[in-house]
C-alpha positions, 0 to 999 in steps of 0.5 A: 682420578676421573673419567677422561683421566682413565681414557688418557692414560690407556692412550699413553700406555699405547703410545708409550715408547716402551713396552707396557703390560696390563692384567686381566681382572672380572670383577671388582675385588680382581681389579683391585689386586690387579691395580695393587700389584702395580699394573698400570692398566687392567683388561675386562676379559670377555672369557673371565667375565663370562667364567665368573657368571659361570657361562660360555664365552660365547656372548651368553652374558648380556653385554648389560651384565658386563657393562654392570660388572665393569662398573663395579670394577671401575668403582675401586680402581684408579687405573685404566679398564680396556674391555674386551668387547667381543664383536661389539654384541651386534651391529654398528648400532649396538656399538654406538650404544656401547660406547657411551654406557662405556664412557658413562661408567669410566671405562677407558676403551674397548677392544672389538674383534672381526668375527661375527655376533655371537662370538666363540672363544678363539681358541675353541675351533678357530679355523672353522670361525667366519670372519666380519665383512671388512666394510662392515666391520669397519663401519662398526669402528666408525660407528664408535668413534663417532659416538664417543665423546671423549677424545681419549677414549680408545677403540682397538680393532682385533684381527683374527685372521691367524686365528681363523687360518688365513695368512699374513697377506690377510691379516695386513689387509685387514689391519690397514682398513681398520686402522683407516677407519679409525682404530686407535691400535690394532690387536693380532692374535694368534693360537700358535705356540710360538710368536712367529706369526705375531712377529712376522705381522709386527715386522710388516706392520712397522709401527704404523698404529700402537700394536697389541699382542695377546702371548696366551699360547706363546706364554714362554717368549721373553718379553725382551722379543715383544720390545724388539718387535715394537709391540706397544702392550702385552695383555696377560689376558686370563690368568687372574680367572685361571689363578683362583679357579686352580686355588679355589679347587684345591682348597674344596677337594681339601677341605671335603676330603678332610671334613676340617678347615684346620689344613687350609686356614694357613693357605688362604688369606685372612678374613680381615684381608678380604674386608680391607680389599672391601674397602672396610676401613673406609666405611668406618671413617665415613660412620664416624664423620656422617652417623656420629650423632646416630650410630654408637661406635664404642672402643673398649679398653681392657685392663688386663696386665695382672696375674691374680696371684691369689689364684695360686698355681691356675695362674702360674702359665696365664694371667688372670683374664684367661682363666676358663669360666664354663670352659671359655676364658673370663676375657671371651665372656667379657668380649661376648658382653661387649658384642651384644651392645655392638662394640666390636672394636676392643683393645686390652692391655696385657702384662703377666703372660701377655703372650697367652691372651689368645681370644679373637678380634682385639688389639693386644698391647703389651705393658712389660712394666706391669710388674712395678706399674698400676693401672694407669701405666696400662692405661697411656699404653692403650692412649693410641686406641682412645676416640670419642666414645669409649670404656675403660673397664677391669678385665676381671668383670662379669656382668649382665648385658643391660648394664652395658646397655645402660651404661651406653644410654646414659648421658654425661662425658664421663659416666661411672657404674656403681652398684648401690647393693653396698651390702651384697656379702658375695662380692670379694676383693678390696672394695671401691666404694662410691660417694655420691651427690646422691643415694640410688633412689630405686626409681624407674626414672634416670636420676642425675648423680654425680660421683664425689669420691671413691675410696676404701672406706664405707664411711667417712666423717660427714657421710656413708658410701652410696655404692660400690664402684664396679670398676667400669668408666665411659668417656665421651669426647669432652671426657675424652680430652678430660682424661688425656689432660689428666693423664698428662698432668698425672705422669709429672708426679713421682707416684704416677707409676702406682696409680690406679683408676680411682685415683684417676676419678678422684683427680678428675674430680678434685679438677672439676669434671663431672662424673656422671653416676649410673646406679646398678643393683647387682648382677656383677662379679669382679672375679678376685678369689677361687670361690669367685669362680664358682660365683661366676659360672652362676652368673654367666648361667 
């Protein structure tokens, strides 16, 4: 929404045939919350704006500080903002500059009150606060109207006669003068706990121009009363700030007293809600669009559906990936390695006892067919999480972080990690032997090697295996397309439900899709036995 549309929407609210409402906000996040709640406009309260700076509502926050905050509020919202502009922050000249600066920042209008600068909040000794000279205040209104370049920008004149102890006649005299000077609406203010003064004014005013009220004191009055009085706009003036203060005070007292967050965590929004309100998703989308050639945003998919029967009673109530290694689940160790290389988007496909997979910052998907299906079925469950730079890994892997770092730096649309230390006696389980286009030269220079086949034997009739595939693949954009095509084709085969990642690799190779090899030499472990738990602890320490 452009800035002119915002001002026209505020004018529409003032001229609406029905009673309209706007809500206070005092910074970007409160403004976004007000918009999401369904309000058609925002009141940028002087009291709340000064409070969020921790200063008094006596013009102690400069008008430039106020305008700076308004810019943040306008940037994150599409509904109009009406500024509580106090007295205009000075004389007619200050008013002219204020209007220009507000228009530049997309603020729809300003409300100024007929008191002297610096102002004092209306509810603090209001009857002792002198009012501005009527002619001087009319000149300020005229200066503002003459300065605006957007014809829909609104200037609302706030009449403080009742606050200062004057009668209805004085309130009417001032309102008529301000209307004649060009005010787009009149705000009549009262500190009484009943709406008698504003209703008397509304009756006398007779809808000569839009009438605005702030029922902070007479809050128990039904809104239908305001409708019957032809009020145009109601401002809920400071309730977002007051609600925030009440919540912060309660939380601070509880945490200080209990010295724990356990009692309050369920009472406050999760951090991800703050990220949402800040627009984190939009930034991630923009980074993928604009930084795709410079910044890696690799997603990881972890296959973790198996129980691990070889661990007997240790996995009766949890899957293998939740076995503790040095006091932390195996899966958590894997995630920590991902985070070291800035892989923060992780999808885990669980199966057996998936509900017990309790680690933070993952997207958990449940393969409910885990008992009768293999790895490729689990991979298809994760297909909505596929992207153009992703890892696919077994969930029971442990390794040194340099392996991931080297993998992310290895060229190729599909890359497989192969351990050339094929005779490593410490490795258990059923090995996946890799046959490659060239052996590991143990060189500091990167070799251009293709994977030719993965199978369970260390030699065939033609050659010996060059290493052991560790259970990790990387796919880039074309590799992802080849992967999705292969999954679609393989699903038509009768034995698809029992297929593994090695079957996938061999199928891709047969289809002419090159799989590059990253050679490593040890420093990893596939946790497959009770003995591996001890080795895993050593590897992590």
